N, C-alpha and C positions, 0 to 999 in steps of 0.2 A: 875681523870678526870670526872668520872661518877657523883660524888657528886658535883664537881665544876659546871657541867651542871645543875644539879637540883637546886642548890643554885642560879645560874644565872637566870634560867627561873622563879623561884619563885619571884625574884625581878621584872622581867618583868611583870608577872601576877599582882603583887601588884601595880605596876605603872599604868597599864591599869584599874584596879579596882578603883584606886584613881581618875583617869581621869573621869570615869563615875560618881563617887560620887561628884566630884567638879562640874560636870554639874548638878546633882540633886540638889545641894545646891543653885543653882541660880534660880530654878524653883518653880512656884506655883503649888499646887496640880492639878489643872485642866490641866496644861501644860503636865503632864505625859500621858494624854489621847488624846492630839491633834493629828490629822492625816491630812496630806496634802490633801489627797482624800481617797475615799473608798478603793482603792487598796493599799494604803500605810500603813505601820506599825507605830503605835504610839510608844513612848518610853516604855509604859507599855507592849505592845505586844512584843517588842524586848526583854525586861527583862524576860518576861514569857518564850520566846523561849530559851534564855540563860539558865534560871533555868532548864528547861526540858532537854536541852542538857547536862548541867553539871551533873545533877543527873544521867542521863543515862550513860554518858561516864566515870564518875569517881567513881561510886558505884562499889565496887569489881573490881577495875581497872585492877588488875593483874590476876584475876581469871575468869572473865566472859566477854562476848562480850559487847562492849560499846554501842550497840544498844539493849537496854533491851526490853523484851516482853511487859512490863507494860507501856512503854513510849507511849504517845499519841501525836505524833509530830504535827498532824493537829490541835489539840486543842491549841497548843502553839501559833498559829497565830490567835486566837480569842481574843476578848476583855473580858477576864475572870478576870483580876485584877481590883478591884473596888476602891482601895484607895492607897494613897502613903504609908501608913503603910504596907499594904499587899505586895506592890511592893518591899519595903525595906526588908521585911521578906524573900521573894523569892530570891532576890538579894544576901542577906547574906547567906542563906542556900546553894545556888548553889556554891558560892565561898568557903564556909567552906568545902563542899564535895570535891572540887578540891584540896584545900590545905591539907586536910587530906590524900588524895590519894598520893600527892607528898611527904608527910612526910613518907609514907609507903615504898618508894623506897630507896633501899640501895645498897651497893656494891654486896651483895649476890644475889639480885634479878634483878639487872639492865639489865641483858641480857635476861630476860623473854620476850617472844613474847606475844603481846597483840593483841586483835582482835576488829575491828570496822566493823560492818556489814559483818562479816565473812571474812574480809580481814586482813591478818597478817601484823603487824607493829612492829618495834622495839619500845622500850619505847621512844626514841628520836623522831622517826617519829610520833608516836601517840600524844605526848605532843606538838610537833611543829604544827601538824594539828589543835589541839584545840586552841593553841595560836593564830594562824592566824585567825581562825574562830571568836574568842572572840574579838580580836583587831578590826576586820572588823565591827562587830556589835557595839562595843563601839564607833567607829568612826561615825556610823550612829546616835547613841544617842547624841553625841556631836553636830553633824550637825543639828539635829532637835532642840536641845537646842539653838543653835546659831540663827536659823531661828526664833524661838519663841521670844527670847530676843532682837533681832535686835541691836539697838544702846546701849542697856543696858547690853549687853553681856560683861562679864569680862573674858579676855583671860586666858586660862589655862596654857599657856607657855609664850613665849615672845610676847608682844602685837605688832600688825601690825605697822610697821614703827619704831620700837624701837630696832631692832637688834644691831645697832651700839652702842647705849647706854648700852644695856645689855652686849655686848662683852667687852666694855671698863670697866664696873664695875667689871666683872668677872676677867679681866686681872689685874686690880688694886688690887682686893681682893687676888688673887693668888700671885701676886708679893710681897705683904706685908706679907703674911703668909708663903711664901716659897714653896707653892705648888698650884696647880690648882684643884678645885673640880669639880665634875660632878653632880651638884645639879639638873640640868634641862636637860631633854632629848630634 
């Protein structure tokens, strides 16, 4: 059951990573730095925060507190990323750190207690905490992308007003193949 959970949550993290990347693919470089107002975060600021959080939480996940002394959380909310290339480097570095940590979890260490800000968590609690945090911020990234693109936005899932068409196509596909797939969340 432990490995089933890890495999399941990896798929969920991969899904949300892909949602962010499908948003990035629709944007121009300047769009990553757009802010609704001075108090709002741009996509670049949000990615910088995700990167800082991921490195802090997942580096030495099983052996050290998830809030590292070297983390500068306040700087994560400043406009420090200056290009799409830098944004993608940080995005990928953060995700790689997360996936490496998940790969280190096995049946022998699954019951290890981990700490975040000196608070004890089971592995499931710690992973779920981060999953909720990251999906929240990726939702913000998607929302900003949709605001920027307006009518040019390409739906990442089922387009508005197309649920019936989608469900009919999935039903017919499943009926002909003998099973129903779960291609889209």
